[in-house]
N, C-alpha and C positions, 0 to 999 in steps of 0.2 A: 504494499500499499504506500503510495507516494506521500512524502511529508508535506506539511502545510508551508506555504511560501507566500502568503498574502502580502501585498505591497501597501504600505502606508507612508505618510510623510509627516515630517516635523517642520514647523515654521520657525518663528522667532521665539517661541515659548516651549520649554521642556518641562513637563509635569512629572514630579517624582513624589512618592509617598512621604508623608510627614515624618515617619520613623527614621528616614535616611538623611534628614536635613543636617543634623550635627556631623554625620560622617562626611558629607560633601564639604561643609565649611572647614572641617579639620584637615581635609586632604586625604582622608582614609579611603573615601569612595571617589574614584576618578573615571568611572564609566557607568553606563546604565545598559542593561541587557534586556532586549525586547523580543517577543515572539514575532516571527515573520520578517519580511524585508522592509526595513525602515530607512527612508531616505531623507536626510536633512536638506532643507532648502537654503539654509544659511549657515555660515561658519560661526557666527555669533548668536548665542541664545540667552534668554533670561530663564533661569531655573526657578520654578515655583514648587514649594513643598509645604504641606500642612496648612494650606490656605494663605500662604505668604509668598511674596517674591523674596528669595533669599540671596541670589547672587547673579552675576553675569559670567558667562563662560564662553570659551572658544573651543569648538569641536576640532579635536586634533586628528581624528581618524575614525573610520567606520569599517568594521570587519563583519563578514557574513560567514557563518559556519553552521553545521548541523548540531542539533541538541547533543548528540552522542560525542561530538568533538570538543565540547567544552572542557576546560582544564582547570587545575588549581590556580594557575596564573590568572586566568580569566576571573575566577572567583575573588581572588585578592584585589584585582583591579576594581571590582564592583563592591569592595568593602567587606567581603566575607572571609572567614578564616580558611575555608576549604571548599572543594567542589560540592560536597554533600550539602553544606549549608546553602550554597547558591541554588542547587537543584530543588531543595525543600522550599526555598523562597519563591522560585519560579512556579513550582507546582501549586503553591498556595494562591498565587495570582491567577494562573491560567488553567488550573484544575488538572490538565492532562497534557502529556507530550508523547510523541513517537520519536524514536531515535533519529529519524530523517527530517524532522521539523526544522525549518530554517530559523536561525537565531541571529539577531543583529547586536553587535557590541559597539556602542557609541562611546568613544573615549573623549574626555574633555579636560580642560584646565580652567580653573576658576580665575577670572581676571579682576573681579571686583566683588567684595563681600558686602551685602547690603546691611549687615549688622555692624559694620565698621565705617559708617558714613561720616562725613566731616561737617560738623555743625556750622563752621565758618564759611563753607563754600556755597555758592549759589545752588539751589535745589539739593543741598546736602552732598554735593559732589556727583550727583547723578547726571548723566548726559540727558539733555532735554528730550531727545527723541526716545531714549529708553524710558524716561519718566512718562511720556505720553503713551508708549506701548503698554506699560504696566497698568496705568490708570484705565485704559480702554479694556483691559482684560477682566476687570472686577465690576460686575453689575451692582454689587452692594454699595458702591460709592454714590449711586443715584445721581450721576452727572446729567446736566441739562443737555438737550439735543444740540444747542448751539456750542456748548463746551466740547461735546463729542466731535462736532464738525471741525473745530479748531484743532483738537488733538489728532484727529485722523489726517488732517492736512500737514501737520508737523511731521507725522510718520511718513507720509507719502513724499513730501518734499525733502525731508532729511536735514533741514536747518530752519532756524527761526527767521532768518533773512528771507529765504525763499517762501516760507509760509506766509510771512507778512505781505510780501509782494503778491502772492496768489490771492490772499483773502481781501486785502485792502488796497492793493496797487501802490503801496508805499512802504518801503523798508523801515522808515522811521516810526511806524506804528507797531513795532515789535513789542512795545510795552503792553499792548493789549493782549498779545499772546503770552507774555510772561505772567500777566495777571491770571490767566486761565491755568497755566502750569503751577503757579503757587497755590491756587485753590485746589487743584488735583492732588498736590503733595500733602496739603493739610488733611485732605480726606483719606489718603493712603495711611497717614500716621494715625488719624482718629480711629480708623477701622483696623488698625494693627496689621495691615498688609505689609508694611515696612516696620521692622523691629528697630526702634530708635532708643531703646533703654540704655544702650552703651555707646552713645554717640561720642566721637572724639571732640574734645573741646577746641 
């Protein structure tokens, strides 16, 4: 019987169970292993875990192999002690595997930890485009439609200058965009999507 090889895609957001957040931030977990063929659309992703945005990461590599080909090295990369622990965790998530099922190993390096943001920096040191992406991901923020439109244009245009020109025809009106970003940041903090308890002074 042929193994499963369903194809799926990851965009700018990588969702990981809350129980693994600490392992990611400590550097113990440097990969995520998924059932099927998973193809990242971007080399930079924002990792979310336990209902929070926890870090920004760079995808360093993607490996495809069969379930039967997983190794202890793969397990340690994913933050587990050994192959048995990894297999048990995968079975808990996916219920069953055949030896020929295709597995994707996505290796990443954390480039910015969101629990180590800088209080003195604009937007706590977050890139404005990343801030917009995070805010748009969480419905609980209850953003207005006009604010969502501004944030979407920031993401699409890739800079405040281009977004201001697109929205208002005037790059000098970036202050209007900054106002929306500050509002979004306040809501992210209020709803604890960003952990700011240990902000750098």
